[in-house]
N, C-alpha and C positions, 0 to 999 in steps of 0.2 A: 645513759646520763642525759643526752639531749632530749630523749622522749619525756623524761620526768620534768625537765625544765619547761618544755613546750606545754605539757599538761598543766603545769602550775600557771604559766602565762595565760593559757586559755581560760582557766578558772577565774582569774582576775578580770579578763576582758568580759567574760559572760556575766560576772557579777555587776559590771559597770553598765553594759549596754541594756540590760533588762531592768535597770532601775527606773521606776515610774517617773515620767517627765511631765511638767505642767506648763512651763513658760519657755519661749524661744528667745535667745539672745542673738542680736545681729552681730556681724563681723566688725561693724564700726563701733568705736569706743563710746561708752555711755548711752547706747541706744538699745532698747529692748523691744522685742516683739510681744505679741499677745499670748493669752492663755490658749493651750491646745484643747479643743473641745470637739467631740464627734459631731455635734450639731452644726458646726461651722463648715463642714464639708458640703460642697455643692456638686451634684452630678452634671456631667456634660449633657446638655439638652439640645439636640440638633434641630434646627429650623431651616426653612427655605431662605437662602441668602441671595442677594444680588451679586453679580460678579464683582469681586474685589481684586485689586492689584496688590499683591503682597510681595515686598522686596526683602530678601534676605541678604545681609551684609556681613562680610568678614574680611580680615586682613591677615597677612603673613609677613614675616620679615626674617632676615638672616644677616649675621655679621660676616662681612667679607674680610675685613682687616680690623684688628682691635689692639689697643694698648691702653694703659691707665689714663692717658691724656686725650685719646681720640678713638672714634669708631666709625668705620665706613659700613653702611647698611644698605641692603636692598629692601624696599617696602613695596608690597603688592596688595592692593585693596580692590575688592570685587563686590558686585551685587548681581543677584539672580532674581528677576521679577516673574511672578506667576499669576495667571488668572485661572481659577479652578486648579487643575493640576498640570497645566501647560506652561512651559517657559515662554514668555513673550519678549524678554529682553535680557541680555547679559552685558555687564559693563566691567571693564578692567582698567585699572590705572597702576602703572609701575614706574617707580622712580628710585633715585639713590639719595642717600642722606649722609653728609659728613658732619659728625658731631665732634666738636673739639673744644678744649678748655682755652679760654682767653681771659686776660685781665681786664676788669672793668671797674673803675672807681675803687681801686685797691682790693677788689674781691675777684675771686675766680668764678666765672659763669660758663655754662656750656652754650656755645653758638651753634645753631642748627642751619646748615647750608644745604639747599636742595639742588638736585640736578635732574631735569626731565619733568618738572612740574611747576605750575604757577603758584601752588599752595605755599604759604609762608607759615613758619612756626616760631613761637616766641623763644627768647633766650631763657635758660633755666639756671637758677642759682645752684652752685655745686653742693650746697647744704640745704636744698629744698626739703622741708620737713615731711612732705608727703611722699618723698622718694628715698629718704635716708634710712639706714639701719643703724640704730644707736648713734654714736658720735662720728661714724665714718662718712666720708664724702660720697656723694652720689656717684655711682659707676655709670659709664656711658651707656651700657646696655639698658639701664633703667630709664634713661632719657629716650632711648629708642622705643621702648614700650609706650611711653607717653606720646611720642610722635605717631606711632601706629594707631593709637586710640583716636587722636585728633584727625588722622587721615580717614578713619571710618566715619567720623562725624562730618567731615568735609563732603565725602561721597554721599552720605545720607541727605545732606542739604541739597544736593544736585538732583535727587530723584523726584522730579516734579509730578510724575504720573501716578505715584504710589498712593494707595489708600491706607496701607499699613507698612511701616518700616521696622524691621527687627534686626538687631545686631547680635552677634554671637558674644554673649557676656552680659553682665548686669548693667544697670544704669546708676550704680553707686559711684559716680565719677568724683575724682579727687581735686583736680586743679580748677582754678577759677576760669581758665581758658576753656576747659572741657565743659564746665557748667554753663558758661555763656553760650557756647555753641549748641548745647542741648536745649537751652531756653529758647533760642531762635527756632529750633525744630518744633518745640511744643506750641509755638505761636501759630503754626500752620493748621491747627485743629484737626489733625489726623492722628491715627494710633501710632505711637512710638513705643517700642518695647525692646527688651533685652532678655534673651533666654540663656541661662547658665547651665553648662554641662556638669559642672562641679560647683559645690558651694561649701562654705565653712560655718554655716549657721548651726548653733548647738542649743541645747536646752539648759535649764538651770541646774540639771544634774550632770551635765557634761556629755550627754548623749547626742548623737547626730539628730538634728531636727527632722531630716527626711526619714530616717529609720523609725523615729517615734511616730511620725504620721502614717507610715506604711502599716504599722501594727494596729492602728485604730481606724483606718479608712473603711467606711461602710459601703462604698461603691466601687465597681470595677474601673471606671474612669472618672476623674473628679478634678476639681480645683479647690484650693483652700486659701482664702484671703488672710494674709498675715498682718498687713498694715495698709491702711487706706489713707492716701495723701495725694498730692499732685502727681507723684509717682507712687503707685501702689505696688506692693509686693505680694505675689501669689506663689503657691506651690501647685504644680499641675502634673497629672498623670494622663497621658494622651492615648494610651492603648491598653486594653484590658490584660493582654498577655505579656506586656513589657514589665521588666523589673525596675525600670527607671522612673524617677520622679525628678522634675526640673523646677528650678526657681525661675519665675518670670516677673520682671519689673515692667509695668506698663502704665501709661497715663489714662486710665479709664476707670469707670465705675464697675460694679459687679455684673450688671446686666450685659454691658458691652464686652466684659471679660469673657463671659460664657460664649458669646458669638465668636470672639477671637480664638478661644481655645478649641471650639468646634471646627473652625477653619483649619487650625493647625493639626487637629487629629486626623484630618483627611490626608495630610502630608506625612503622617507618622506611621504608615503601614508597610513600609519597605522592610523586608527581612534583613537587609544589610545592617540596620540599626533600628529595630522595632521600638516604636514609641518616641522616636526622635524625628523632628520634621526634616524631610528629605532635602528641602531647600538649603538647609545649613550644610548637609553633606556635599551637595553640588557646589556651593560657593566656596567651601573649604578646599575642594580639589583645585579650583581656579586660583585661589589666593595663596595656597601653600607653596613655600620655597623648600624644595627637597635638599637633603645633605649633598646629594650628587650634583645638583645644580649649583649649590653654594660653592663646592670645591672647584667646579668648572669656571665659575665667575672669578674666583680668587686667582686661579692659575692664569686666566686671561689677563687679569689686571697686572700681575707680575710680569707676564710675557711682554705686554705693551710698554711697561715701565722700563724694561731692559736694565741698563746699568744703574739708573736712579733707584731701582727697587732695593739696592743694597743699603740705601739710606734708612729704609724702614726696618731692616732686620733687628737692630738693637732695641727698637721699641717693641717689636713682636715677641722677642725672647723673654721679655719681662712677664709674659703670661702663658707661655706654652710648655712649661715644665711638666704640668700634669699630663699633657698630651703625650709627652715622651714616655712617662711611666706607663700610660695606658697601652702603649705598643709593646711593652716588655713582657715576654712570657705569657 
């Protein structure tokens, strides 16, 4: 029975993904990409480059305590700077954030209080349209994601020696605070980019944009300009034997994009993740907060709080029922 069901499902999937695709749709509402054309592919053309300082930036976070009205988070943001393939500098900033609901002018807003950093973060309306899902109030974890992105932008602003700064993720930023910080970065007249491991761009037939491009690509390594603007969007394949294509947003024209992608292709030869720039692998290891570390920090917090920790338990019980079920059988 299951075999027949799976075969039927596969036939529907196959019929969908092989439907010819002509136009890419962006993930942002009411924004469309261009026509997919074989003639738009550009091969990576290596040239002699001067030594450039490329900084890879990433951040990680974890919730140590959480309830519907507050969240205590650890945020870790890091940068690895390379010249050629040599690490010349590593930077790490770690701090804690307490996100909690407060009343302000008869509305509920999230106040963001930091511990261990001079960086300041704005209050966020509890029904911020860029963070809500339907009619529901913004959850504290979504606010933490916003703070993590702003932290990356803060660190990017501090990288004064970099010729190229790349963040893990796209540059399709949502809030005015994020956009203003990005605007300041762009004023430096250096290359600012964002490389996405995953993306949700689809074609007008509902196919994956990357899958559609893979089928018609005429070169072993290539880049494909999708939209040209102050921040341009490209698809790029950095290694001939890799099965991965990434989206890259960057503030550059097509000629400079070739130079950037050729530089990145040199970093994309590690078999750990063939086709993906190793700098992002390295900076992810520095910034990541493991589950084991998260549990240790939470335990430390409760141990130091002693009897006062009991005040928190009614708040935490409002969210941990799923965790209890996960431990059963």
